[in-house]
ZAMARGU-4260 file (C-alpha; in steps of 0.2 Angstrom, whole numbers, plus 5000, padded with zeros to 4 digits):
<rodrens>
0) 5042/5298/5939 | 5028/5309/5937 | 5037/5324/5944 | 5052/5321/5933 | 5041/5320/5918
5) 5033/5336/5923 | 5050/5344/5925 | 5055/5339/5907 | 5038/5344/5900 | 5040/5361/5907
10) 5058/5363/5903 | 5055/5358/5885 | 5041/5370/5883 | 5051/5384/5889 | 5065/5380/5877
15) 5054/5379/5862 | 5042/5393/5868 | 5045/5406/5854 | 5049/5394/5840 | 5033/5384/5843
20) 5023/5400/5844 | 5030/5405/5827 | 5026/5388/5820 | 5008/5388/5827 | 5004/5405/5820
25) 5012/5403/5803 | 5005/5385/5801 | 4987/5390/5805 | 4988/5404/5792 | 4996/5392/5779
30) 4981/5381/5780 | 4973/5393/5768 | 4988/5397/5758 | 4980/5395/5741 | 4965/5406/5746
35) 4976/5419/5753 | 4987/5419/5737 | 4971/5420/5726 | 4965/5435/5737 | 4981/5444/5736
40) 4986/5440/5718 | 4970/5436/5708 | 4977/5441/5692 | 4992/5429/5694 | 4983/5414/5703
45) 4968/5413/5692 | 4963/5411/5674 | 4946/5415/5666 | 4942/5403/5651 | 4928/5394/5643
50) 4925/5377/5651 | 4928/5368/5634 | 4945/5376/5632 | 4960/5364/5632 | 4977/5367/5638
55) 4991/5373/5626 | 5004/5360/5621 | 5017/5359/5635 | 5031/5362/5623 | 5024/5379/5618
60) 5021/5384/5636 | 5039/5379/5641 | 5046/5388/5625 | 5036/5404/5630 | 5045/5404/5647
65) 5062/5400/5640 | 5061/5414/5627 | 5055/5427/5639 | 5068/5423/5652 | 5084/5417/5644
70) 5094/5420/5660 | 5084/5406/5668 | 5083/5387/5667 | 5068/5376/5669 | 5067/5368/5686
75) 5049/5361/5689 | 5031/5365/5684 | 5014/5364/5693 | 5000/5358/5681 | 4982/5363/5683
80) 4967/5360/5672 | 4952/5366/5682 | 4949/5381/5671 | 4952/5392/5687 | 4970/5390/5694
85) 4985/5396/5684 | 5000/5385/5681 | 5016/5389/5691 | 5033/5387/5683 | 5049/5386/5694
90) 5065/5393/5687 | 5083/5392/5691 | 5094/5408/5689 | 5109/5403/5679 | 5121/5415/5688
95) 5117/5410/5706 | 5107/5394/5706 | 5093/5402/5716 | 5075/5396/5713 | 5062/5408/5706
100) 5043/5406/5701 | 5031/5413/5689 | 5013/5411/5685 | 5006/5408/5667 | 4990/5405/5658
105) 4991/5387/5652 | 4976/5390/5640 | 4983/5405/5631 | 5002/5404/5635 | 5002/5422/5643
110) 5014/5425/5656 | 5005/5432/5671 | 5020/5437/5681 | 5039/5440/5681 | 5050/5428/5690
115) 5051/5431/5709 | 5061/5422/5722 | 5052/5408/5730 | 5050/5418/5746 | 5045/5434/5738
120) 5026/5432/5740 | 5018/5434/5757 | 5013/5416/5760 | 5029/5409/5752 | 5039/5420/5765
125) 5028/5413/5779 | 5031/5395/5773 | 5050/5398/5774 | 5047/5405/5791 | 5037/5390/5796
130) 5049/5377/5791 | 5066/5385/5792 | 5064/5401/5802 | 5072/5410/5787 | 5088/5401/5791
135) 5089/5389/5776 | 5098/5372/5781 | 5101/5378/5799 | 5083/5382/5801 | 5078/5365/5793
140) 5088/5357/5807 | 5081/5368/5820 | 5063/5364/5813 | 5067/5345/5815 | 5072/5348/5833
145) 5057/5358/5838 | 5045/5346/5829 | 5052/5332/5840 | 5050/5343/5856 | 5032/5346/5851
150) 5029/5328/5849 | 5037/5325/5866 | 5026/5339/5873 | 5010/5331/5866 | 5014/5313/5872
155) 5020/5319/5889 | 5005/5330/5891 | 4993/5316/5888 | 5003/5305/5901 | 5003/5319/5914
160) 4984/5321/5912 | 4979/5304/5908 | 4964/5305/5919 | 4958/5320/5909 | 4941/5312/5905
165) 4935/5315/5923 | 4935/5334/5922 | 4937/5336/5903 | 4925/5351/5901 | 4927/5358/5919
170) 4932/5376/5919 | 4932/5384/5936 | 4928/5402/5931 | 4926/5407/5949 | 4943/5400/5955
175) 4959/5408/5956 | 4967/5414/5940 | 4980/5400/5941 | 4967/5386/5943 | 4957/5393/5929
180) 4972/5394/5917 | 4977/5377/5923 | 4959/5371/5917 | 4961/5380/5901 | 4978/5373/5898
185) 4973/5355/5901 | 4957/5357/5891 | 4966/5364/5875 | 4980/5352/5877 | 4969/5336/5877
190) 4957/5342/5864 | 4971/5347/5852 | 4983/5333/5856 | 4978/5321/5842 | 4980/5334/5829
195) 4996/5342/5837 | 5004/5324/5837 | 5000/5322/5818 | 5007/5340/5814 | 5022/5337/5824
200) 5026/5319/5817 | 5022/5324/5799 | 5031/5341/5800 | 5046/5332/5808 | 5046/5319/5795
205) 5047/5332/5781 | 5061/5342/5790 | 5071/5327/5794 | 5069/5320/5777 | 5076/5337/5770
210) 5091/5337/5781 | 5095/5319/5777 | 5093/5322/5758 | 5104/5338/5760 | 5118/5329/5769
215) 5118/5313/5759 | 5115/5320/5742 | 5124/5337/5743 | 5140/5333/5753 | 5150/5342/5739
220) 5144/5358/5731 | 5134/5356/5715 | 5141/5365/5700 | 5130/5380/5694 | 5120/5375/5679
225) 5123/5385/5663 | 5113/5375/5651 | 5099/5362/5652 | 5103/5344/5656 | 5090/5337/5645
230) 5087/5335/5627 | 5078/5351/5622 | 5070/5342/5607 | 5062/5330/5619 | 5043/5331/5616
235) 5037/5335/5634 | 5018/5335/5628 | 5020/5317/5622 | 5028/5312/5639 | 5013/5320/5648
240) 5001/5311/5637 | 5010/5295/5639 | 5008/5296/5658 | 4990/5291/5657 | 4995/5276/5647
245) 5009/5270/5658 | 4998/5271/5674 | 4980/5268/5672 | 4969/5283/5677 | 4985/5294/5680
250) 4983/5313/5681 | 4999/5322/5681 | 4999/5337/5693 | 5018/5342/5694 | 5034/5338/5685
255) 5052/5341/5687 | 5066/5344/5674 | 5083/5337/5678 | 5092/5351/5687 | 5105/5339/5695
260) 5116/5327/5686 | 5108/5311/5692 | 5090/5317/5689 | 5078/5314/5674 | 5061/5321/5669
265) 5049/5315/5682 | 5030/5317/5683 | 5021/5317/5699 | 5002/5314/5700 | 4987/5306/5707
270) 4976/5290/5703 | 4959/5285/5707 | 4959/5279/5725 | 4947/5275/5739 | 4959/5282/5751
275) 4953/5300/5755 | 4971/5304/5762 | 4980/5299/5746 | 4990/5314/5740 | 4989/5322/5722
280) 5008/5318/5721 | 5008/5300/5726 | 5012/5291/5710 | 5027/5295/5699 | 5034/5291/5681
285) 5051/5295/5676 | 5057/5297/5658 | 5075/5297/5652 | 5081/5315/5649 | 5089/5312/5633
290) 5078/5298/5624 | 5061/5300/5633 | 5060/5282/5636 | 5051/5276/5652 | 5063/5272/5666
295) 5051/5270/5681 | 5032/5269/5684 | 5027/5270/5702 | 5008/5267/5706 | 5004/5272/5724
300) 4990/5259/5723 | 5002/5245/5723 | 5015/5252/5734 | 5020/5245/5751 | 5009/5250/5767
305) 5023/5261/5774 | 5024/5271/5757 | 5005/5273/5757 | 5006/5279/5775 | 5019/5292/5771
310) 5009/5298/5756 | 4995/5303/5768 | 5007/5314/5777 | 5004/5329/5765 | 4985/5330/5767
315) 4986/5326/5786 | 4999/5340/5788 | 4990/5353/5778 | 4973/5347/5783 | 4964/5349/5766
320) 4958/5330/5765 | 4940/5335/5769 | 4939/5352/5761 | 4934/5367/5771 | 4928/5359/5787
325) 4945/5350/5790 | 4955/5365/5785 | 4945/5376/5798 | 4948/5363/5812 | 4967/5362/5807
330) 4968/5381/5807 | 4960/5383/5824 | 4968/5368/5833 | 4984/5372/5825 | 4984/5388/5835
335) 4983/5379/5852 | 5002/5379/5855 | 5001/5398/5855 | 4989/5397/5870 | 4997/5382/5878
340) 5014/5392/5878 | 5006/5407/5885 | 4997/5398/5899 | 5012/5387/5902 | 5023/5403/5903
345) 5011/5409/5916 | 5013/5394/5927 | 5032/5395/5925 | 5032/5413/5931 | 5020/5409/5945
350) 5031/5395/5952 | 5047/5405/5950 | 5039/5420/5960 | 5032/5408/5973 | 5049/5400/5976
355) 5057/5417/5977 | 5044/5423/5990 | 5047/5406/6000 | 5065/5409/5999 | 5064/5426/6006
360) 5053/5421/6020 | 5064/5406/6024 | 5079/5418/6025 | 5070/5430/6037 | 5063/5417/6049
</rodrens>
């Protein structure tokens, strides 16, 4: 049984070698996505305002974007009020249905950038590479498969080295290269396995959810939008103000316009919670796109246990639940599949070479 598991472990690692290396490197970089974006695009990502300054009316902000870019429709919007981070508006091109993004100063109404595709910026391109290998839906399916493989590798590695504690920190530097690499492989694998299992499970969940949504909701091609699907006289600022009334302590962080026939105006946000893993998008409120009447209020604090667990996936996957310390740990240990792949490849090549030599010796004897 152990030999068979080892064979499947090795074969799976070989099949997923390159993809897992890509996922590991890009994922570790993306842990610091906001910091990298701020460094590369400070004039777009940041605003400089007085601490007492308040956000402009949301209707004014949306109107500014629509007037400046009439060839686009509103898709969604990231809301910030920390006097540092700029808002991000996501737009849909009328002629193509493709998504774009731009940054704007939510305190002055100034547009800080022109619309660019959602893979234009460096880290956005990396994000697409990380999740879809730049292959759209096909890449999302592949990402799901490789996440499952990573999950299997983590579990099978623990089973294969279940007595790891006996020689956990043993590195035989003076031994043969193969022995030393074996020690490194086991040490890195065991230390990083809890986080790799979390990353594999949560990443797989996101990719599989995206695949299921795409298959179930978009079996037929969606018609390209030529005009908004919502009442443009709707008071968006009033809806934003109402969110705090409809859910106690609610703070909206993101909202979506109805960009598909069955959608309405939905605000996502956070509520005071003792759960350090609760995401900033865990609670939601939906308003009718024509009348503005409340249709749904979902408070993560009263949600089922399974929904609470799923809500933690975001912080667990990106590793920002404890600030900089957790992000550094996630970044470093998230790179271990790269080193595990390289040492694993070395073992595979070593065994292949040894079998070839043994075969030659057997044929000449």
